[in-house]
Backbone as a printed PyTorch tensor [residue, N CA C, xyz], in Angstrom:
tensor([[[100.6220, 101.8280, 120.9670],
         [100.0750, 101.4070, 119.6900],
         [ 99.4180, 102.5640, 118.9430]],

        [[ 99.5610, 103.7750, 119.4320],
         [ 98.9390, 104.9140, 118.7500],
         [ 99.5490, 105.1510, 117.3750]],

        [[100.7400, 104.5980, 117.1230],
         [101.3800, 104.7540, 115.8260],
         [100.9730, 103.6950, 114.8140]],

        [[100.0490, 102.8210, 115.1870],
         [ 99.5920, 101.7500, 114.3090],
         [ 99.0390, 102.3220, 113.0050]],

        [[ 99.5030, 101.7870, 111.8760],
         [ 99.0660, 102.3000, 110.5820],
         [ 98.1750, 101.3330, 109.8140]],

        [[ 98.3740, 100.0430, 109.9840],
         [ 97.5910,  99.0420, 109.2600],
         [ 96.9570,  98.1060, 110.2740]],

        [[ 95.6450,  97.8970, 110.1480],
         [ 94.9320,  97.0340, 111.0800],
         [ 93.9750,  96.1340, 110.3020]],

        [[ 94.1240,  94.8290, 110.5000],
         [ 93.2490,  93.8450, 109.8700],
         [ 92.5150,  93.0990, 110.9800]],

        [[ 91.2460,  93.4100, 111.1470],
         [ 90.4310,  92.7180, 112.1410],
         [ 89.3370,  91.9080, 111.4540]],

        [[ 89.5640,  91.5940, 110.1830],
         [ 88.6020,  90.7820, 109.4370],
         [ 88.4660,  89.4160, 110.0890]],

        [[ 87.3060,  88.8240, 109.9280],
         [ 87.0240,  87.4780, 110.4500],
         [ 87.1560,  87.3870, 111.9710]],

        [[ 86.9790,  88.4890, 112.6670],
         [ 87.0440,  88.4690, 114.1340],
         [ 85.6400,  88.6380, 114.7000]],

        [[ 85.5390,  88.6560, 116.0010],
         [ 84.2500,  88.8540, 116.6590],
         [ 84.0580,  90.2950, 117.1260]],

        [[ 84.9330,  91.1780, 116.7100],
         [ 84.8090,  92.5880, 117.0800],
         [ 83.5810,  93.1550, 116.3850]],

        [[ 82.7180,  93.7910, 117.1380],
         [ 81.4720,  94.3230, 116.5810],
         [ 81.3840,  95.8440, 116.6590]],

        [[ 82.1320,  96.4250, 117.5910],
         [ 82.0300,  97.8490, 117.8630],
         [ 83.3420,  98.5330, 117.4650]],

        [[ 83.2420,  99.5170, 116.5980],
         [ 84.4320, 100.2160, 116.1080],
         [ 84.6590, 101.5640, 116.7780]],

        [[ 83.9310, 101.8580, 117.8380],
         [ 84.0290, 103.1870, 118.4500],
         [ 85.4170, 103.4700, 119.0180]],

        [[ 86.1800, 102.4450, 119.3720],
         [ 87.5250, 102.6610, 119.9130],
         [ 88.5760, 102.8690, 118.8320]],

        [[ 88.1650, 102.8780, 117.5920],
         [ 89.1040, 103.0070, 116.4790],
         [ 89.8400, 104.3530, 116.5240]],

        [[ 89.2710, 105.3400, 117.1820],
         [ 89.9200, 106.6570, 117.2750],
         [ 91.1990, 106.5960, 118.0990]],

        [[ 91.4500, 105.4850, 118.7740],
         [ 92.6970, 105.3210, 119.5240],
         [ 93.8970, 105.1880, 118.5860]],

        [[ 93.6340, 105.0020, 117.3090],
         [ 94.6850, 104.8040, 116.3200],
         [ 94.6420, 105.9290, 115.2870]],

        [[ 95.0900, 107.1220, 115.6510],
         [ 94.9550, 108.2810, 114.7590],
         [ 95.8060, 108.2060, 113.4950]],

        [[ 96.8250, 107.3660, 113.4670],
         [ 97.7010, 107.2640, 112.2950],
         [ 97.3150, 106.1250, 111.3560]],

        [[ 96.1760, 105.5020, 111.6030],
         [ 95.7050, 104.3750, 110.8060],
         [ 95.5190, 104.7950, 109.3430]],

        [[ 96.1660, 104.0540, 108.4280],
         [ 96.0360, 104.3590, 107.0000],
         [ 95.2670, 103.2840, 106.2410]],

        [[ 95.2730, 102.0450, 106.7640],
         [ 94.5710, 100.9480, 106.1000],
         [ 93.8560, 100.1100, 107.1510]],

        [[ 92.5880,  99.7970, 106.8650],
         [ 91.7690,  99.0490, 107.8080],
         [ 90.9610,  98.0000, 107.0590]],

        [[ 90.9830,  96.7760, 107.5670],
         [ 90.1810,  95.6910, 106.9880],
         [ 89.1750,  95.2480, 108.0390]],

        [[ 87.9070,  95.5330, 107.7730],
         [ 86.8240,  95.1350, 108.6770],
         [ 85.8210,  94.2590, 107.9290]],

        [[ 86.3240,  93.4930, 106.9860],
         [ 85.4580,  92.6250, 106.1900],
         [ 85.1730,  91.3280, 106.9320]],

        [[ 84.1050,  90.6810, 106.5280],
         [ 83.7340,  89.3610, 107.0480],
         [ 83.5740,  89.3420, 108.5740]],

        [[ 82.9420,  90.3790, 109.1150],
         [ 82.6480,  90.4250, 110.5490],
         [ 81.1320,  90.3700, 110.7060]],

        [[ 80.6640,  89.2820, 111.2500],
         [ 79.2260,  89.0860, 111.4300],
         [ 78.7010,  90.0270, 112.5230]],

        [[ 77.6190,  90.7290, 112.2160],
         [ 76.9920,  91.6210, 113.1860],
         [ 77.7260,  92.9320, 113.3900]],

        [[ 78.5860,  93.3100, 112.4550],
         [ 79.3600,  94.5470, 112.5780],
         [ 78.4540,  95.7690, 112.5660]],

        [[ 78.7440,  96.7010, 113.4370],
         [ 78.0530,  97.9850, 113.4820],
         [ 79.0430,  99.0600, 113.0420]],

        [[ 78.7120,  99.7630, 111.9690],
         [ 79.6010, 100.8080, 111.4650],
         [ 79.4710, 102.0330, 112.3650]],

        [[ 80.5910, 102.4700, 112.8870],
         [ 80.6170, 103.6060, 113.8040],
         [ 80.9770, 104.8900, 113.0630]],

        [[ 80.3520, 105.9720, 113.4530],
         [ 80.7090, 107.2770, 112.8910],
         [ 82.1120, 107.6890, 113.3040]],

        [[ 82.6790, 107.0070, 114.2940],
         [ 84.0370, 107.3120, 114.7390],
         [ 85.0720, 107.0700, 113.6320]],

        [[ 84.7190, 106.2800, 112.6310],
         [ 85.6400, 106.0580, 111.5110],
         [ 85.9900, 107.3710, 110.8160]],

        [[ 85.0830, 108.3210, 110.8450],
         [ 85.3050, 109.6320, 110.2240],
         [ 86.5380, 110.3110, 110.8320]],

        [[ 86.7930, 110.0540, 112.1050],
         [ 87.9000, 110.7100, 112.8100],
         [ 89.2570, 110.1140, 112.4570]],

        [[ 89.3030, 109.0560, 111.6980],
         [ 90.5700, 108.4790, 111.2380],
         [ 91.0200, 109.2730, 110.0160]],

        [[ 91.6000, 110.4140, 110.2630],
         [ 91.9460, 111.3620, 109.1970],
         [ 92.9880, 110.8530, 108.2140]],

        [[ 93.8590, 109.9400, 108.6490],
         [ 94.9050, 109.4210, 107.7680],
         [ 94.4690, 108.1810, 106.9930]],

        [[ 93.2440, 107.7130, 107.2330],
         [ 92.7550, 106.5050, 106.5710],
         [ 92.7420, 106.6890, 105.0600]],

        [[ 93.3940, 105.7560, 104.3570],
         [ 93.4800, 105.8250, 102.8940],
         [ 92.7720, 104.6740, 102.2120]],

        [[ 92.6740, 103.5150, 102.8900],
         [ 91.9640, 102.3910, 102.2850],
         [ 91.1870, 101.6280, 103.3510]],

        [[ 90.0060, 101.1760, 102.9480],
         [ 89.1160, 100.4490, 103.8420],
         [ 88.5630,  99.2410, 103.1090]],

        [[ 88.7690,  98.0580, 103.6690],
         [ 88.2030,  96.8340, 103.1110],
         [ 86.9860,  96.4870, 103.9480]],

        [[ 85.8500,  96.3440, 103.2590],
         [ 84.5760,  96.2020, 103.9580],
         [ 83.5850,  95.4240, 103.1000]],

        [[ 82.6080,  94.8470, 103.7420],
         [ 81.5660,  94.1130, 103.0290],
         [ 80.7730,  95.0580, 102.1290]],

        [[ 80.4120,  94.5530, 100.9730],
         [ 79.6470,  95.3440, 100.0070],
         [ 78.2870,  95.7890, 100.5580]],

        [[ 77.7590,  95.0800, 101.5400],
         [ 76.4520,  95.4470, 102.0940],
         [ 76.4720,  96.8000, 102.7980]],

        [[ 77.6590,  97.3310, 103.1090],
         [ 77.7680,  98.6320, 103.7690],
         [ 77.9850,  99.7730, 102.7790]],

        [[ 77.8970,  99.4730, 101.5020],
         [ 78.1720, 100.4520, 100.4510],
         [ 77.3510, 101.7330, 100.5960]],

        [[ 76.1060, 101.6140, 101.0410],
         [ 75.2360, 102.7890, 101.1570],
         [ 75.1830, 103.3590, 102.5690]],

        [[ 76.0140, 102.8630, 103.4640],
         [ 76.0620, 103.3920, 104.8220],
         [ 76.5680, 104.8400, 104.7740]],

        [[ 75.9100, 105.7600, 105.4780],
         [ 76.3200, 107.1760, 105.4260],
         [ 77.7840, 107.4120, 105.8200]],

        [[ 78.2750, 106.7050, 106.8010],
         [ 79.6700, 106.8780, 107.2200],
         [ 80.6140, 106.4000, 106.1270]],

        [[ 80.3030, 105.2720, 105.5190],
         [ 81.1380, 104.7300, 104.4380],
         [ 81.1030, 105.6640, 103.2300]],

        [[ 79.9360, 106.1810, 102.9070],
         [ 79.8330, 107.1390, 101.7890],
         [ 80.6540, 108.3940, 102.0650]],

        [[ 80.6230, 108.8780, 103.3100],
         [ 81.3980, 110.0720, 103.6650],
         [ 82.8940, 109.8140, 103.5090]],

        [[ 83.3410, 108.6350, 103.9170],
         [ 84.7550, 108.2900, 103.7580],
         [ 85.1310, 108.1940, 102.2840]],

        [[ 84.2690, 107.5830, 101.4860],
         [ 84.5280, 107.4690, 100.0480],
         [ 84.5910, 108.8560,  99.4070]],

        [[ 83.6920, 109.7320,  99.8080],
         [ 83.6810, 111.0990,  99.2800],
         [ 84.9360, 111.8590,  99.6740]],

        [[ 85.5260, 111.4820, 100.8010],
         [ 86.7620, 112.1150, 101.2700],
         [ 87.9790, 111.5680, 100.5310]],

        [[ 87.7910, 110.5120,  99.7610],
         [ 88.8850, 109.9630,  98.9650],
         [ 89.4640, 108.6630,  99.4880]],

        [[ 88.8450, 108.1010, 100.5240],
         [ 89.3070, 106.8100, 101.0260],
         [ 88.9810, 105.7520,  99.9810]],

        [[ 89.9480, 104.9320,  99.6510],
         [ 89.7490, 103.8590,  98.6800],
         [ 88.9670, 102.7330,  99.3510]],

        [[ 87.8440, 102.3670,  98.7640],
         [ 87.0020, 101.3050,  99.2940],
         [ 87.2550, 100.0120,  98.5360]],

        [[ 87.5100,  98.9590,  99.2730],
         [ 87.6680,  97.6290,  98.6900],
         [ 86.5240,  96.8070,  99.2420]],

        [[ 85.5530,  96.4890,  98.3770],
         [ 84.3480,  95.7910,  98.8050],
         [ 84.5030,  94.2940,  98.6160]],

        [[ 84.0550,  93.5360,  99.6100],
         [ 84.0940,  92.0870,  99.5390],
         [ 82.6660,  91.5530,  99.5990]],

        [[ 82.4600,  90.3890,  99.0520],
         [ 81.1740,  89.7050,  99.1560],
         [ 81.2360,  88.7800, 100.3560]],

        [[ 80.1370,  88.7460, 101.0920],
         [ 80.0840,  87.8440, 102.2480],
         [ 79.0190,  86.8200, 102.0350]]])
């Protein structure tokens, strides 16, 4: 599954994103609507990431800001 490019784990019980580095070719990720989600700095290592769907409450998270500054398209949802 290392070639996985699109991953939608929205509305799941996944709370820890540290294993996301197992998917180096990931280009689109949906982590919206996850209660108790902890944003991991490991998201930075997803170099091919182009779009991220996430709750608007994480807008000021340093990791999310770094990804946005790198050019990742952010799609914010209301929860």
